[in-house]
N, C-alpha and C positions, 0 to 999 in steps of 0.2 A: 297677152301679147308676149312674144318670145324674142329674146336677144341673146347673143353669145356672152357678152359681158355688160353689166350695168354698173356704172360708177355713181354712187350716191354722194352728192356734195359738189358745189361749184366754187369753193374757195381755191386757194393756190394749189393745195395738194390734190384736190379733186380734179381740177382742170388739167394739171400736169399728169395725173394718172391716166385720164382719158386719152390725152394726146400721146403719151409714151406708149400705151398699149396699142393705139391705132397705128403708130409708126412702126410697130412690130408686126403689123399685118392682121391685127385682131379686129373683129366686128364689135364696136363699142358704142354704147349709148350713155348719155349723161342724164341723171335724174336729179333735178334741183330746180327751184324757182329761177326763172330767167332774170339776170341782172345786167345792167348796163353801167359800166364805169367810164364816165366821160374823161377826156384828157384834163389833167390838172391845169389850173391857171398859173401863170408865171408868178413865182415867189410865194405860192400857196402850196404847202406840202402836206401830204397825208399824215395823220397823227401817228400811225404805226409804221415803223421802218424795220427792216431786217438786215442783219449782217450776213451777206451771201458768201459762203466759203468757196474756195477754188473748185471743189468737187461739185457743188451745186451750180456754180457758174458753168462748168463744163456740161452738166446735164441740160441746163436751160439753153445752152448753145446747140446741143444735139437736137433739141426739140424745135429749134429754129426761132426762138423767141428772144434770146439775149440781145441780138443786134437790133431787135425792134424796140427795145427800151430806149428812151431819149437819153443819149450819153450825157447831156448837160445836167440831168437830174440824178446822176449816180456819183457817189463820192468814194473813191478808192481809199482803203485804210492802209497807209504805208507803215504805220507804227502803232504800238500799244504801250501805254504807261499804266501799270497796275500797282496801286499803293495799298499797303497793309494798314492796320490800325496803330502802327508804331513807326519804326524806322524802315520797315520792309518795303522794298520796291523792286519790280521787275520791268525792264524795258525790252520790248521785242520789235525788231525791224524786219520787213519783208526780205531785205537783201541778205539777212543772216541765213536764210534757207534758199537763196537764189530764186525768190518768187517775185512775180510782178506786183502783187499786193497780198496782204494778209486776208483781206475780205473786201467786199464792196457793199456800201450802205445804199439800199434801194427801198423805195416806198412800197408798202403792201399794195396800195391801189394801182400803181403802175404795173406791177407784176401781174395782178389779176386782169387788168385791162388787156395786156398783150397776149396773155394765155387765152382769154375768151375770144379774142380776134382769131387766134390760130385755130381754136376748136371750130369756129364757124367756117373759116377758110378751108379746113380739112373736111367739112361737110358732115361732121358727126351729128347724129340725131340728138336733140336736146329736149328731153321730156319735161315740160314746165309743170312739175308736180313735186310732191315730197313723200318720203317713206313714212308710214304711220303704223305698219304692222308687218309681221313675218310669221308665216305658217307653212309647213310642209314644202319648204324650198321656194316659196312665193313671197313676193313683197306686195303688201296692200298699200295703196297710196291715198292721199288726202282726197283726190278726185274720184275715188272709187274703182280705180284700175287694179287688176291683179297681174303682176309682171313675173315672168319666169326667165331665168338665164342660167348658163353654165356656172357663172361666177358673179357674185355681187361684191363690189369694193366699197367698204365703208370709209369714206373720206369726208364725213359729214360733221366734223368738229368734236370738241371735248364731250358734248352731251349726246353724241351719236345716236339718233333714233334707231338706226339699223342695229347697232350693238345692243341697245337696250331691248329692242323687240325680239332679237334672236337669243337673248339671255346669255350672252358671252361674258366670261369672267372679267371683272374690272375692280381694281383697287385704287382708292384715292385717299391721300392724306393732306389735308389743308395745312399750309405753313402758318396761317394766321397773319400773313403779310399781304400787302397790296402793291402792285407794280404801278407807279405813276409815270405817265409819259407826257411830254410836251416839247415844243421846240423853242429855242432861245436865240436871240441875237447875242453874239459874243464880242466883247471889246477887243480881244486879241485873236489873231488867226490861229486856227487849230492845226494847220500844216499837215493835214491828212492823218492826224493822230487820234486814236480812240483812248479815252481816259476811264479808269475805273478805281474807285475807292471802296475798300472793305472797312466798314466803320463799326463793327461789332453789332450795333442795333439796326444797321441798314447797309445796302450795297448801292452805290451811285455809279452810273455810267454816263458819260457824255460822248456821243458819237458824232463824227464829222458829217456835215451835210454840205451841199454846194452853197456857195455864197449867194446872197440875195442883194437887191439894190441897197439894203441897209448895211451890208458888209458880211462878215463871217457868221455862220449859223451852225448850231449844234442841236442834236436831239438828246433829251434827257430820258433815261430809264432809271427810276429810283425805286428800289424795293425796300419797303419799310413796314413797320408794324401797322396793322389795319387801323388801329385807333388814331395813330399819328397821321396816316394818310387821309382818314375821314375828316379830321380836324382841318386839314389843308383844303380838301375839296369843298367843305361847307362854308369857307370864307367868301365874302363878297369879292367880286373880281378885283377891285383896286387893292384891297388888303391882301388878297391871295398872291397877286403879282409881287407886291412888296415883301411879303413873308418868304416867298420862294427865292427871290433875289438875295435876301439876307441869309437864308439857310444854305443856299448854294455857294455863296461867297465863303462861308465858314467851312463847309464840307470839302470844297475843291481847293481851299487855301488860295483862292484868287488866281488859279492857274491860267484861266482864260480871261482874266479881268472881270469887269462887271458883266453879268448875264441878265438880259431883259426878256421877259416872257413875250413871245410873239404868236402864241396859239392857245387854244383851249387846253385845259388840263384834263386828262383822262386817266381812269384807274381800272385795274382788273385784278381779281383775287388770284393768288398764287397757290398752286397745288402740285403735289407729286403724284402722278397717275400712271398706271400700267394696266393694260388689258391683254387678254388672250388675242394674239394677232391674227389667228386663223381658226376657222371652224368649218363645218360641212358647207361647202359652196360659198364661203364668205372669207374675205381678207380685209383686215383693217389697216389703215395708213394714217400717218400724221397724228393730230391731236386725238382722234378717235382711238388710237392705239397707245399713245403715251404722251405725257407732258412732264417737262423737267423745269427746274428753276431757271429763270432767264439770265442768271449772272454770267453764263458763258455765251449767251446769244446763239445757242445751237438748236433751238426748238424747230424752226423751219428747216434747217439743214438736215436734221434727223428725218423729218417728214419727206423731204426730197430724196433722201437715201432709201426710204421705203419705196418710193415711186420707182426708182431705178432697179431695185432688187425684185420688185413684183413684176415689172415689165420683162426683166431678164428671165425669171422663173417661168412665166407664162409663155413668153416668146420662144424659148428654147426647149419646150416640153416635147416629148415624143409624140409622133403623129397619132398614136392610138389613145392618147390621154386627152381629156377635156380640159378646158381652162380652169375648172373648179375641182379637178381631180385631187384627192387627198395627198398624193405624193408630191404634186406640184406645189401645193400650199405648204407642205412640210419643208420643202426646199426654201421657200420664201421665208418662213418663220425661222429656220436655222440661220439663214443669211443675215437676218436682222437681230438675232438674239444677242450676240456679243457687242456690236456697236451701241445698241440701245441700253443694255445693262451697264456698259462702261460709262456712258454719258450720265446715266441716272446716278450711279455711284459717285462719279466725279463731282457733279453739281451739288448733290445732296451733301456729300462729304465736305465740300468747301463751305457750304452754308452752315453746317454744324460746327466746323472748325473755327470760323470767324465769329460765330455767334456765342461760342463758349467763353465764359468768364474765367478769370484767374490769371495771375501774373506768369506762372510757368508756361501755360499754353500760349499766352500773348507773346512772350519772348520767343518761344519755339517757332511759331508760325512766321513771325517777322524775320527771325534769323534764317529760316528756311528760304524765304523770298530773297534775302541778300545772297545766300549761297547760290541759288539758281541764277541770279543776275550776273554772278561772276563766272559762270560756266557756259561758254558759247555753244558747246555741243548739246548741252541740255536744252538750251533755248531752241536750237535747230529741231530737236526731237519734238518739243512742244508745238512748234509751228507746223511741222509736217504732220503731226497727229491731228491737229485741228483742221488742217486742210483736207483731210480725207473724209470728214463727216458730211 
Protein backbone atom coordinates (compact mmCIF):
# COMPACT_ATOMS: atom_id res chain seq x y z
CA UNK A 1 0.00 0.00 0.00
CA UNK A 2 1.47 3.39 -1.01
CA UNK A 3 1.03 6.80 0.61
CA UNK A 4 2.87 10.10 0.22
CA UNK A 5 3.52 10.55 3.95
CA UNK A 6 2.76 8.16 6.81
CA UNK A 7 2.88 9.46 10.37
CA UNK A 8 3.50 6.74 12.96
CA UNK A 9 1.94 7.54 16.34
CA UNK A 10 -1.31 9.08 17.51
CA UNK A 11 -0.18 11.01 20.56
CA UNK A 12 -0.18 14.80 20.58
CA UNK A 13 2.90 15.16 18.36
CA UNK A 14 1.77 12.46 15.92
CA UNK A 15 -1.72 13.91 15.51
CA UNK A 16 -0.36 17.45 15.20
CA UNK A 17 2.21 16.30 12.60
CA UNK A 18 -0.46 14.65 10.45
CA UNK A 19 -2.71 17.70 10.69
CA UNK A 20 0.08 20.24 10.04
CA UNK A 21 1.32 18.35 6.97
CA UNK A 22 -2.21 17.90 5.63
CA UNK A 23 -2.88 21.63 6.01
CA UNK A 24 0.25 22.18 3.90
CA UNK A 25 -1.42 20.25 1.09
CA UNK A 26 0.34 16.93 1.68
CA UNK A 27 -1.29 13.51 1.29
CA UNK A 28 -0.96 12.08 4.78
CA UNK A 29 -2.04 8.87 6.50
CA UNK A 30 -1.83 8.12 10.22
CA UNK A 31 -0.54 4.72 11.38
CA UNK A 32 -1.50 3.93 14.97
CA UNK A 33 -4.11 2.02 16.97
CA UNK A 34 -7.35 4.03 16.96
CA UNK A 35 -8.09 5.65 20.28
CA UNK A 36 -11.09 7.55 21.58
CA UNK A 37 -10.58 10.15 24.30
CA UNK A 38 -13.98 10.99 25.80
CA UNK A 39 -14.67 14.48 27.16
CA UNK A 40 -13.55 14.73 30.76
CA UNK A 41 -16.09 14.85 33.57
CA UNK A 42 -16.48 18.10 35.46
CA UNK A 43 -13.88 18.49 38.25
CA UNK A 44 -12.03 15.37 37.02
CA UNK A 45 -8.70 16.32 35.43
CA UNK A 46 -6.31 14.22 33.36
CA UNK A 47 -3.21 13.32 35.45
CA UNK A 48 -0.76 14.67 32.86
CA UNK A 49 -0.84 18.39 32.11
CA UNK A 50 1.39 20.52 29.90
CA UNK A 51 2.56 24.13 30.02
CA UNK A 52 1.81 25.31 26.48
CA UNK A 53 4.14 28.12 25.38
CA UNK A 54 2.97 31.09 23.26
CA UNK A 55 4.68 29.53 20.21
CA UNK A 56 2.87 26.21 20.75
CA UNK A 57 -0.43 27.98 21.33
CA UNK A 58 0.05 29.82 18.02
CA UNK A 59 0.69 26.52 16.21
CA UNK A 60 -2.39 24.88 17.76
CA UNK A 61 -4.37 27.95 16.71
CA UNK A 62 -3.11 27.66 13.14
CA UNK A 63 -4.14 23.99 13.14
CA UNK A 64 -7.63 25.07 14.17
CA UNK A 65 -7.68 23.20 17.48
CA UNK A 66 -6.88 25.78 20.17
CA UNK A 67 -10.37 27.29 20.11
CA UNK A 68 -11.86 23.78 20.28
CA UNK A 69 -10.34 23.27 23.74
CA UNK A 70 -12.84 24.01 26.55
CA UNK A 71 -11.73 27.41 27.85
CA UNK A 72 -12.92 26.59 31.37
CA UNK A 73 -10.34 23.78 31.62
CA UNK A 74 -7.34 25.95 30.66
CA UNK A 75 -5.34 27.86 33.30
CA UNK A 76 -3.27 30.81 32.05
CA UNK A 77 0.05 31.25 33.85
CA UNK A 78 0.41 34.95 34.65
CA UNK A 79 3.49 34.64 36.85
CA UNK A 80 6.23 32.24 37.98
CA UNK A 81 7.98 32.04 41.34
CA UNK A 82 11.25 30.11 41.18
CA UNK A 83 12.99 29.37 44.48
CA UNK A 84 16.55 28.14 44.94
CA UNK A 85 17.78 25.94 47.75
CA UNK A 86 18.80 29.01 49.75
CA UNK A 87 17.77 32.65 49.59
CA UNK A 88 17.68 32.67 45.76
CA UNK A 89 14.40 33.60 44.13
CA UNK A 90 13.27 34.78 40.69
CA UNK A 91 9.76 36.09 39.98
CA UNK A 92 8.58 36.46 36.38
CA UNK A 93 5.37 38.16 35.23
CA UNK A 94 3.81 38.10 31.77
CA UNK A 95 3.51 41.90 31.78
CA UNK A 96 7.31 42.20 32.01
CA UNK A 97 7.50 41.09 28.36
CA UNK A 98 4.12 42.58 27.34
CA UNK A 99 2.63 39.09 26.92
CA UNK A 100 -0.88 37.83 27.56
CA UNK A 101 0.46 34.92 29.62
CA UNK A 102 3.72 33.08 30.21
CA UNK A 103 2.07 29.76 29.34
CA UNK A 104 -1.26 27.94 29.50
CA UNK A 105 -1.71 24.76 31.56
CA UNK A 106 -3.74 22.25 29.53
CA UNK A 107 -4.56 18.59 30.09
CA UNK A 108 -2.86 16.07 27.82
CA UNK A 109 -6.14 14.22 27.27
CA UNK A 110 -8.00 17.34 26.13
CA UNK A 111 -5.31 18.22 23.57
CA UNK A 112 -5.36 14.67 22.21
CA UNK A 113 -9.16 14.68 22.04
CA UNK A 114 -9.46 17.86 19.95
CA UNK A 115 -6.54 16.90 17.69
CA UNK A 116 -8.12 13.50 16.99
CA UNK A 117 -11.41 15.23 16.18
CA UNK A 118 -9.64 17.57 13.76
CA UNK A 119 -7.83 14.68 12.05
CA UNK A 120 -11.14 12.88 11.52
CA UNK A 121 -12.88 16.06 10.32
CA UNK A 122 -10.03 16.63 7.85
CA UNK A 123 -10.69 13.15 6.46
CA UNK A 124 -7.18 11.83 6.93
CA UNK A 125 -6.80 8.05 6.48
CA UNK A 126 -6.21 6.43 9.88
CA UNK A 127 -4.62 2.97 9.59
CA UNK A 128 -5.56 1.02 12.71
CA UNK A 129 -2.29 -0.84 12.99
CA UNK A 130 1.26 -0.33 14.29
CA UNK A 131 4.82 -0.46 12.98
CA UNK A 132 6.76 -3.62 13.82
CA UNK A 133 9.56 -3.57 11.24
CA UNK A 134 11.43 -1.61 8.59
CA UNK A 135 13.21 -2.92 5.53
CA UNK A 136 14.19 -1.40 2.18
CA UNK A 137 12.07 1.71 2.66
CA UNK A 138 8.98 -0.24 3.74
CA UNK A 139 7.20 -0.51 7.06
CA UNK A 140 5.94 -3.89 8.18
CA UNK A 141 2.92 -3.72 10.46
CA UNK A 142 1.51 -5.88 13.21
CA UNK A 143 -1.39 -6.75 10.93
CA UNK A 144 0.95 -8.07 8.20
CA UNK A 145 0.78 -5.04 5.88
CA UNK A 146 3.77 -3.67 3.97
CA UNK A 147 3.52 0.09 3.57
CA UNK A 148 5.53 2.35 1.29
CA UNK A 149 5.68 6.15 1.36
CA UNK A 150 7.91 9.01 0.31
CA UNK A 151 8.32 9.95 3.98
CA UNK A 152 7.68 8.21 7.28
CA UNK A 153 7.36 10.40 10.37
CA UNK A 154 8.28 8.70 13.64
CA UNK A 155 6.18 10.41 16.29
CA UNK A 156 5.63 7.16 18.15
CA UNK A 157 7.06 7.99 21.56
CA UNK A 158 10.30 7.56 23.47
CA UNK A 159 10.49 3.83 22.66
CA UNK A 160 9.74 4.59 18.96
CA UNK A 161 9.33 1.24 17.14
CA UNK A 162 10.11 2.98 13.83
CA UNK A 163 13.38 4.45 15.14
CA UNK A 164 14.45 1.10 16.55
CA UNK A 165 13.45 -0.87 13.46
CA UNK A 166 15.32 1.55 11.18
CA UNK A 167 18.44 1.42 13.39
CA UNK A 168 18.64 5.19 13.83
CA UNK A 169 21.22 6.49 16.31
CA UNK A 170 19.86 7.04 19.80
CA UNK A 171 21.52 7.99 23.07
CA UNK A 172 19.89 7.81 26.50
CA UNK A 173 21.16 8.65 29.96
CA UNK A 174 18.88 7.87 32.90
CA UNK A 175 18.84 10.48 35.66
CA UNK A 176 18.00 7.90 38.31
CA UNK A 177 15.02 10.11 39.15
CA UNK A 178 11.26 9.69 38.90
CA UNK A 179 8.74 12.38 38.06
CA UNK A 180 5.71 12.15 40.35
CA UNK A 181 2.50 13.82 39.21
CA UNK A 182 -0.80 14.36 41.02
CA UNK A 183 -3.45 17.05 41.55
CA UNK A 184 -4.14 18.75 44.87
CA UNK A 185 -6.77 20.96 46.45
CA UNK A 186 -5.05 24.09 47.73
CA UNK A 187 -6.08 26.04 50.81
CA UNK A 188 -4.98 29.35 49.27
CA UNK A 189 -5.61 30.63 45.70
CA UNK A 190 -2.71 30.25 43.25
CA UNK A 191 -3.65 33.49 41.43
CA UNK A 192 -2.43 32.13 38.11
CA UNK A 193 1.09 31.60 39.43
CA UNK A 194 3.32 28.58 38.78
CA UNK A 195 5.73 27.75 41.60
CA UNK A 196 9.03 25.89 41.49
CA UNK A 197 11.50 24.90 44.20
CA UNK A 198 15.00 23.61 43.48
CA UNK A 199 15.84 21.59 46.58
CA UNK A 200 19.19 19.98 45.80
CA UNK A 201 17.84 16.42 45.94
CA UNK A 202 14.62 17.19 44.03
CA UNK A 203 12.72 19.75 41.95
CA UNK A 204 9.13 20.54 42.90
CA UNK A 205 6.67 22.40 40.68
CA UNK A 206 3.08 23.36 41.49
CA UNK A 207 1.14 24.42 38.40
CA UNK A 208 -2.14 26.35 38.45
CA UNK A 209 -5.28 24.54 37.34
CA UNK A 210 -8.86 25.82 37.10
CA UNK A 211 -10.77 25.89 40.39
CA UNK A 212 -13.07 22.99 41.18
CA UNK A 213 -16.15 22.84 43.40
CA UNK A 214 -13.71 22.26 46.28
CA UNK A 215 -11.82 25.49 45.54
CA UNK A 216 -8.33 26.20 44.16
CA UNK A 217 -6.49 23.32 42.48
CA UNK A 218 -2.85 22.78 41.50
CA UNK A 219 -0.95 20.07 39.66
CA UNK A 220 2.23 18.74 41.25
CA UNK A 221 5.27 17.66 39.24
CA UNK A 222 7.96 16.49 41.67
CA UNK A 223 11.24 15.09 40.30
CA UNK A 224 13.04 13.11 42.99
CA UNK A 225 15.40 10.17 43.42
CA UNK A 226 13.78 6.97 42.22
CA UNK A 227 14.10 5.29 45.64
CA UNK A 228 12.28 8.12 47.42
CA UNK A 229 9.57 8.17 44.75
CA UNK A 230 9.09 4.40 44.98
CA UNK A 231 8.71 4.61 48.74
CA UNK A 232 5.88 7.11 48.29
CA UNK A 233 4.21 5.13 45.50
CA UNK A 234 4.28 1.93 47.58
CA UNK A 235 2.41 3.44 50.53
CA UNK A 236 -1.26 2.53 51.09
CA UNK A 237 -3.56 5.33 49.90
CA UNK A 238 -4.35 6.95 53.29
CA UNK A 239 -0.69 7.02 54.40
CA UNK A 240 0.39 8.19 50.95
CA UNK A 241 -1.95 11.18 51.04
CA UNK A 242 -0.84 12.06 54.57
CA UNK A 243 2.87 11.74 53.73
CA UNK A 244 2.53 13.81 50.55
CA UNK A 245 0.69 16.56 52.42
CA UNK A 246 3.44 16.66 55.03
CA UNK A 247 6.30 16.65 52.53
CA UNK A 248 4.67 19.31 50.35
CA UNK A 249 4.07 21.58 53.32
CA UNK A 250 7.77 21.41 54.11
CA UNK A 251 9.03 21.74 50.52
CA UNK A 252 6.68 24.60 49.54
CA UNK A 253 7.02 26.39 52.90
CA UNK A 254 3.22 26.47 53.09
CA UNK A 255 3.06 28.88 50.14
CA UNK A 256 -0.43 27.68 49.18
CA UNK A 257 -1.51 26.56 52.63
CA UNK A 258 -2.56 22.97 53.18
CA UNK A 259 -2.49 20.78 50.06
CA UNK A 260 -4.85 17.79 49.93
CA UNK A 261 -4.42 14.99 47.40
CA UNK A 262 -7.41 14.80 45.02
CA UNK A 263 -6.14 12.32 42.40
CA UNK A 264 -4.07 9.17 42.00
CA UNK A 265 -0.29 9.52 42.20
CA UNK A 266 1.55 8.61 38.98
CA UNK A 267 5.30 8.29 38.31
CA UNK A 268 7.52 8.11 35.25
CA UNK A 269 11.31 7.62 34.95
CA UNK A 270 13.37 10.63 33.84
CA UNK A 271 15.98 10.31 31.11
CA UNK A 272 18.01 12.58 28.85
CA UNK A 273 17.67 11.28 25.29
CA UNK A 274 18.69 12.39 21.83
CA UNK A 275 18.32 10.61 18.51
CA UNK A 276 19.30 11.12 14.91
CA UNK A 277 16.33 13.27 13.83
CA UNK A 278 16.36 12.28 10.15
CA UNK A 279 17.46 9.37 8.01
CA UNK A 280 16.68 8.07 4.51
CA UNK A 281 12.94 8.63 4.12
CA UNK A 282 12.39 9.06 7.88
CA UNK A 283 11.96 12.09 10.16
CA UNK A 284 11.61 11.78 13.93
CA UNK A 285 9.62 14.20 16.09
CA UNK A 286 8.78 14.65 19.75
CA UNK A 287 9.87 12.05 22.31
CA UNK A 288 11.03 9.74 19.52
CA UNK A 289 13.71 12.35 18.73
CA UNK A 290 14.55 13.83 22.15
CA UNK A 291 13.63 13.93 25.82
CA UNK A 292 14.75 16.53 28.34
CA UNK A 293 14.39 16.95 32.09
CA UNK A 294 10.87 18.24 32.90
CA UNK A 295 12.13 21.02 35.23
CA UNK A 296 11.50 23.63 32.50
CA UNK A 297 8.23 22.08 31.32
CA UNK A 298 9.37 22.33 27.69
CA UNK A 299 9.22 18.73 26.44
CA UNK A 300 5.95 19.00 24.52
CA UNK A 301 6.79 22.50 23.30
CA UNK A 302 9.99 21.11 21.76
CA UNK A 303 7.92 18.40 20.07
CA UNK A 304 5.45 20.92 18.65
CA UNK A 305 8.42 22.94 17.42
CA UNK A 306 9.46 19.80 15.50
CA UNK A 307 5.98 19.62 13.98
CA UNK A 308 6.11 23.21 12.77
CA UNK A 309 9.63 22.87 11.33
CA UNK A 310 8.87 19.59 9.55
CA UNK A 311 5.64 20.89 8.03
CA UNK A 312 7.53 23.98 6.81
CA UNK A 313 10.43 21.99 5.32
CA UNK A 314 8.11 19.56 3.52
CA UNK A 315 5.49 22.14 2.54
CA UNK A 316 7.99 24.59 0.99
CA UNK A 317 10.18 22.07 -0.86
CA UNK A 318 10.88 22.46 -4.55
CA UNK A 319 8.40 20.80 -6.89
CA UNK A 320 10.99 18.30 -8.14
CA UNK A 321 11.77 16.98 -4.64
CA UNK A 322 9.79 14.29 -2.84
CA UNK A 323 8.64 14.68 0.76
CA UNK A 324 11.42 12.33 1.89
CA UNK A 325 14.17 13.89 -0.21
CA UNK A 326 17.49 14.03 1.68
CA UNK A 327 17.83 17.79 1.17
CA UNK A 328 14.34 18.39 2.61
CA UNK A 329 15.13 16.31 5.68
CA UNK A 330 18.48 18.07 6.10
CA UNK A 331 16.63 21.38 6.24
CA UNK A 332 14.36 19.99 8.95
CA UNK A 333 17.28 18.64 10.94
CA UNK A 334 19.21 21.93 10.73
CA UNK A 335 16.15 23.94 11.78
CA UNK A 336 15.78 21.88 14.96
CA UNK A 337 19.43 21.37 15.88
CA UNK A 338 19.95 24.64 17.77
CA UNK A 339 16.69 24.83 19.79
CA UNK A 340 16.87 21.15 20.81
CA UNK A 341 20.54 21.40 21.81
CA UNK A 342 19.95 24.65 23.71
CA UNK A 343 17.07 23.15 25.70
CA UNK A 344 19.00 19.97 26.40
CA UNK A 345 21.99 21.91 27.71
CA UNK A 346 19.84 24.30 29.74
CA UNK A 347 17.74 21.68 31.50
CA UNK A 348 20.59 19.25 32.09
CA UNK A 349 22.82 22.12 33.25
CA UNK A 350 20.24 23.33 35.77
CA UNK A 351 19.74 19.80 37.04
CA UNK A 352 23.49 19.40 37.56
CA UNK A 353 23.91 22.87 39.06
CA UNK A 354 21.24 22.43 41.73
CA UNK A 355 22.18 18.82 42.36
CA UNK A 356 25.78 19.74 43.14
CA UNK A 357 26.83 19.80 46.78
CA UNK A 358 29.16 22.31 48.41
CA UNK A 359 28.77 25.73 50.01
CA UNK A 360 30.50 27.77 47.26
CA UNK A 361 28.21 26.43 44.52
CA UNK A 362 25.11 26.78 46.70
CA UNK A 363 25.99 30.41 47.42
CA UNK A 364 26.78 31.10 43.75
CA UNK A 365 23.55 29.68 42.32
CA UNK A 366 21.34 31.45 44.85
CA UNK A 367 23.24 34.73 44.45
CA UNK A 368 22.81 34.36 40.68
CA UNK A 369 19.06 34.03 41.09
CA UNK A 370 18.94 37.18 43.22
CA UNK A 371 20.98 39.01 40.58
CA UNK A 372 18.57 37.93 37.81
CA UNK A 373 15.57 38.95 39.91
CA UNK A 374 16.96 42.48 40.19
CA UNK A 375 17.40 43.00 36.43
CA UNK A 376 14.14 43.56 34.48
CA UNK A 377 15.80 43.33 31.04
CA UNK A 378 17.25 39.90 31.89
CA UNK A 379 13.81 38.71 32.98
CA UNK A 380 12.35 39.97 29.71
CA UNK A 381 14.96 38.00 27.76
CA UNK A 382 14.18 34.85 29.76
CA UNK A 383 10.45 35.19 29.09
CA UNK A 384 10.88 35.93 25.39
CA UNK A 385 13.31 33.03 24.99
CA UNK A 386 10.94 30.56 26.63
CA UNK A 387 8.01 31.79 24.53
CA UNK A 388 9.77 30.84 21.30
CA UNK A 389 10.15 27.12 22.12
